[in-house]
LOLUMKOL-942275 format. One line per field, with one value per residue (C-alpha): x, y, z; chain. Coordinates in steps of 0.05 Angstrom, whole numbers, plus 5000, padded with zeros to 4 digits. Example, Ala and Ser with C-alpha at 12.3 -4.5 7.8 and 13.67 -1.06 7.14 Angstrom:
REM residues 2
c1 <- 5246	5273
c2 <- 4910	4979
c3 <- 5156	5143
ch <- A	A
//
This chain:
REM residues 379
c1 <- 5262	5212	5140	5122	5194	5209	5265	5334	5339	5375	5407	5389	5445	5444	5462	5429	5475	5452	5437	5389	5356	5344	5310	5266	5246	5228	5185	5149	5135	5109	5061	5051	4988	5028	5071	5023	4955	4931	4940	4877	4876	4849	4904	4956	4933	4943	5009	5034	5016	5063	5117	5110	5113	5174	5211	5202	5224	5282	5312	5290	5269	5235	5196	5161	5142	5097	5083	5039	5007	4948	4997	5025	5087	5103	5158	5178	5228	5250	5285	5320	5351	5372	5422	5469	5436	5458	5451	5416	5363	5305	5325	5349	5329	5398	5375	5359	5291	5246	5219	5149	5149	5154	5153	5141	5211	5193	5143	5199	5229	5160	5150	5216	5200	5131	5153	5172	5225	5251	5305	5337	5379	5417	5432	5477	5464	5467	5423	5482	5475	5516	5495	5446	5414	5368	5325	5281	5229	5271	5336	5394	5420	5458	5496	5515	5495	5535	5522	5566	5534	5547	5522	5460	5408	5352	5332	5291	5253	5221	5183	5133	5086	5085	5016	5018	5017	4976	4902	4870	4798	4804	4859	4900	4857	4886	4833	4852	4926	4912	4875	4928	4985	4944	4931	5004	5022	4979	5014	5084	5080	5123	5142	5123	5085	5077	5034	5042	4990	4953	4879	4857	4928	4933	4988	4969	5007	4986	5026	5012	5051	5021	5067	5016	4999	4936	4913	4906	4870	4812	4808	4803	4751	4709	4662	4703	4682	4615	4628	4686	4721	4710	4771	4820	4882	4940	4968	5027	5070	5118	5123	5163	5154	5097	5092	5027	5002	4933	4889	4817	4763	4689	4631	4556	4523	4460	4496	4561	4578	4618	4692	4738	4799	4848	4913	4964	5033	5009	4949	4876	4838	4767	4733	4782	4799	4835	4871	4805	4768	4821	4821	4745	4745	4797	4759	4699	4742	4771	4703	4676	4734	4727	4652	4656	4708	4672	4598	4594	4518	4501	4486	4516	4504	4573	4576	4622	4564	4553	4627	4636	4579	4612	4683	4725	4792	4849	4899	4960	4995	5062	5081	5126	5076	5004	4948	4890	4820	4790	4817	4838	4863	4804	4808	4868	4864	4931	4921	4990	4968	4913	4952	5000	4942	4899	4954	4969	4897	4878	4933	4920	4845	4844	4894	4851	4787	4821	4849	4782	4726	4674	4686	4688	4619	4594	4619	4587	4518	4505	4524	4486	4421	4369	4323	4275	4329	4375	4318	4298	4370	4384	4316
c2 <- 4877	4830	4852	4891	4911	4985	5015	5029	5087	5152	5202	5274	5320	5365	5355	5381	5405	5395	5469	5467	5406	5443	5499	5449	5417	5485	5500	5433	5442	5513	5492	5416	5414	5439	5376	5323	5347	5359	5337	5296	5220	5212	5253	5218	5150	5173	5204	5140	5098	5139	5131	5055	5058	5102	5063	4998	5027	5068	5009	4956	4916	4848	4856	4910	4900	4950	4959	5013	5033	5078	5126	5146	5102	5074	5023	5004	4952	4946	4879	4837	4897	4884	4942	4983	5040	5108	5137	5199	5157	5177	5246	5288	5298	5277	5206	5157	5165	5124	5164	5138	5160	5235	5273	5212	5218	5285	5248	5214	5281	5305	5243	5259	5332	5319	5266	5280	5225	5193	5140	5105	5042	5007	4934	4881	4808	4784	4840	4881	4956	4987	5059	5098	5165	5197	5259	5300	5341	5336	5358	5309	5291	5225	5204	5246	5263	5211	5202	5143	5076	5018	4947	4936	4881	4920	4990	5001	5065	5079	5144	5176	5226	5297	5300	5376	5375	5313	5322	5253	5248	5172	5121	5091	5036	4965	4944	5001	4983	4910	4926	4977	4927	4873	4920	4939	4865	4856	4914	4894	4824	4774	4820	4804	4851	4839	4876	4871	4905	4904	4895	4906	4891	4826	4820	4799	4790	4784	4772	4781	4752	4745	4714	4726	4798	4823	4753	4741	4809	4789	4718	4743	4798	4759	4702	4645	4601	4593	4604	4584	4644	4646	4657	4683	4716	4762	4818	4866	4911	4969	5030	5094	5120	5070	5001	4965	4897	4870	4809	4797	4744	4744	4732	4719	4787	4752	4719	4757	4829	4873	4881	4932	4960	5007	5039	5090	5093	5051	5096	5076	5113	5109	5134	5093	5131	5118	5056	5020	5051	5027	4958	4950	4978	4926	4870	4890	4890	4821	4790	4821	4794	4724	4724	4747	4693	4635	4654	4696	4689	4711	4782	4812	4867	4881	4945	4973	4972	4897	4882	4922	4884	4817	4837	4823	4859	4896	4939	4978	5031	5063	5123	5184	5241	5218	5267	5263	5291	5308	5339	5271	5241	5195	5188	5179	5222	5205	5185	5153	5091	5073	5039	4997	4970	4956	4916	4875	4859	4843	4791	4759	4754	4729	4675	4655	4652	4608	4562	4552	4550	4521	4576	4627	4604	4612	4684	4699	4676	4741	4783	4744	4772	4717	4743	4703	4693	4660	4617	4592	4576	4533	4499
c3 <- 4755	4788	4786	4848	4865	4870	4829	4858	4906	4888	4935	4945	4924	4985	5058	5120	5176	5248	5256	5196	5225	5290	5251	5215	5281	5310	5248	5254	5328	5316	5260	5265	5222	5162	5164	5189	5164	5235	5307	5316	5322	5251	5219	5263	5236	5164	5183	5218	5157	5114	5168	5162	5086	5083	5137	5100	5033	5061	5098	5047	5108	5105	5170	5210	5283	5318	5392	5421	5486	5503	5537	5469	5467	5398	5383	5312	5290	5218	5210	5157	5123	5052	5046	5089	5127	5153	5222	5196	5161	5205	5229	5170	5098	5072	5059	5003	4971	4926	4868	4886	4958	4948	5014	5059	5088	5120	5163	5201	5217	5239	5283	5317	5325	5354	5404	5476	5468	5404	5406	5346	5356	5300	5314	5285	5265	5338	5364	5390	5388	5332	5340	5385	5379	5431	5419	5465	5428	5365	5399	5394	5464	5454	5392	5332	5261	5223	5149	5128	5115	5162	5169	5211	5209	5243	5263	5326	5341	5409	5417	5465	5432	5459	5491	5490	5414	5396	5414	5416	5438	5447	5458	5401	5369	5367	5316	5269	5270	5261	5196	5175	5181	5147	5089	5083	5083	5020	4986	5008	4980	5018	5076	5148	5194	5269	5320	5395	5439	5505	5518	5591	5612	5573	5520	5449	5384	5311	5248	5174	5115	5045	4993	4938	4959	4926	4908	4983	4988	4944	4972	5044	5032	4984	5003	4976	5034	4999	4925	4880	4848	4773	4727	4780	4750	4766	4723	4729	4687	4683	4639	4644	4715	4728	4760	4775	4799	4811	4819	4796	4790	4776	4823	4822	4837	4863	4921	4933	4950	4903	4920	4886	4922	4889	4912	4888	4921	4980	4993	4979	4925	4951	4887	4844	4780	4714	4738	4754	4695	4645	4676	4669	4598	4577	4612	4570	4507	4523	4537	4472	4432	4461	4452	4379	4363	4396	4390	4327	4320	4390	4414	4476	4526	4555	4598	4651	4701	4691	4694	4758	4791	4774	4792	4853	4845	4878	4840	4863	4820	4837	4797	4800	4794	4804	4789	4837	4842	4909	4973	5002	4936	4929	4853	4807	4743	4711	4638	4629	4668	4619	4562	4606	4648	4587	4552	4614	4632	4560	4552	4620	4613	4540	4559	4619	4576	4524	4577	4612	4560	4609	4659	4603	4582	4653	4652	4585	4608	4644	4583	4529	4501	4503	4448	4404	4351	4402	4430	4361	4343	4405	4409
ch <- A	A	A	A	A	A	A	A	A	A	A	A	A	A	A	A	A	A	A	A	A	A	A	A	A	A	A	A	A	A	A	A	A	A	A	A	A	A	A	A	A	A	A	A	A	A	A	A	A	A	A	A	A	A	A	A	A	A	A	A	A	A	A	A	A	A	A	A	A	A	A	A	A	A	A	A	A	A	A	A	A	A	A	A	A	A	A	A	A	A	A	A	A	A	A	A	A	A	A	A	A	A	A	A	A	A	A	A	A	A	A	A	A	A	A	A	A	A	A	A	A	A	A	A	A	A	A	A	A	A	A	A	A	A	A	A	A	A	A	A	A	A	A	A	A	A	A	A	A	A	A	A	A	A	A	A	A	A	A	A	A	A	A	A	A	A	A	A	A	A	A	A	A	A	A	A	A	A	A	A	A	A	A	A	A	A	A	A	A	A	A	A	A	A	A	A	A	A	A	A	A	A	A	A	A	A	A	A	A	A	A	A	A	A	A	A	A	A	A	A	A	A	A	A	A	A	A	A	A	A	A	A	A	A	A	A	A	A	A	A	A	A	A	A	A	A	A	A	A	A	A	A	A	A	A	A	A	A	A	A	A	A	A	A	A	A	A	A	A	A	A	A	A	A	A	A	A	A	A	A	A	A	A	A	A	A	A	A	A	A	A	A	A	A	A	A	A	A	A	A	A	A	A	A	A	A	A	A	A	A	A	A	A	A	A	A	A	A	A	A	A	A	A	A	A	A	A	A	A	A	A	A	A	A	A	A	A	A	A	A	A	A	A	A	A	A	A	A	A	A	A	A	A	A	A	A	A	A	A	A	A	A	A	A	A	A	A	A	A	A	A	A	A	A	A	A	A	A	A
//
């Protein structure tokens, strides 16, 4: 399995007849906040992010195109599908599911239920329509529940939000969705994201495609226009129920701002957690090991605080059952990620230090203790 790829999908063992789906739709419309986290614009934005993530993973699509309008119309196109799809993919729970995505698939059902109109069109290689379903407030009006797989090269969803349910105090923000799609393009390395939108009646389009994923993340958000990144490297690995990838380099804290971004299952962990903590601890261990081997007479002050100040990094962990702290999952607490991340980071950083002794010496300058003993030895 290539680093960054998700494992093969597995099917649920149950089916959902159309009458059960109708009952689920009714339950969602009666208590929407239970399924979406709320009906405000802020909760909708988080909800829509999970819709994007699940749609990409469920279809194994290579592209996602988004169109939206201030009136509440949202159009999604998942293109370059890598596997056959099913007509009930976005409207029932009898679908394929990644073990990392948990309950994300329910959000597509909720988007259907909480839309005044919800249309799903499956299209072939030449753009011809293979199958069409039309829903009104979650009720199927055109098409049928059909579970067999069939060939389609793209899936298009066009929906109009039910304004009686969604309570937005401001229009949908183009700037927010630009940044959202850009962020997902970093996490879905090599996939293409497109955003089409209107500003004062003028049509605009933006696209994002990052073949190197998180490497592009730290290079864009860090001030590389002015300072050369020190010892840039990538790391990745897999363990039972865990996959991770990341990129890091070092910076000059006197001139450049700190940059640490961390994610779990495509969601940002604002307060970081065990994945970032284990990475920093192993960076400290690798620097200490290198310093002891190459400068045995010198003394060092290597701490997590100093390392954090010098670090520019982004790390993404995908795991089956993450354990979080905080009401909005701002900190990962899972202990099982510690050893795999430590092993991967240690190997990558030690190799980089040995390959680049001059740059390694530049890094060590900020950790060396310049006491009288050191001064007398080098004078």
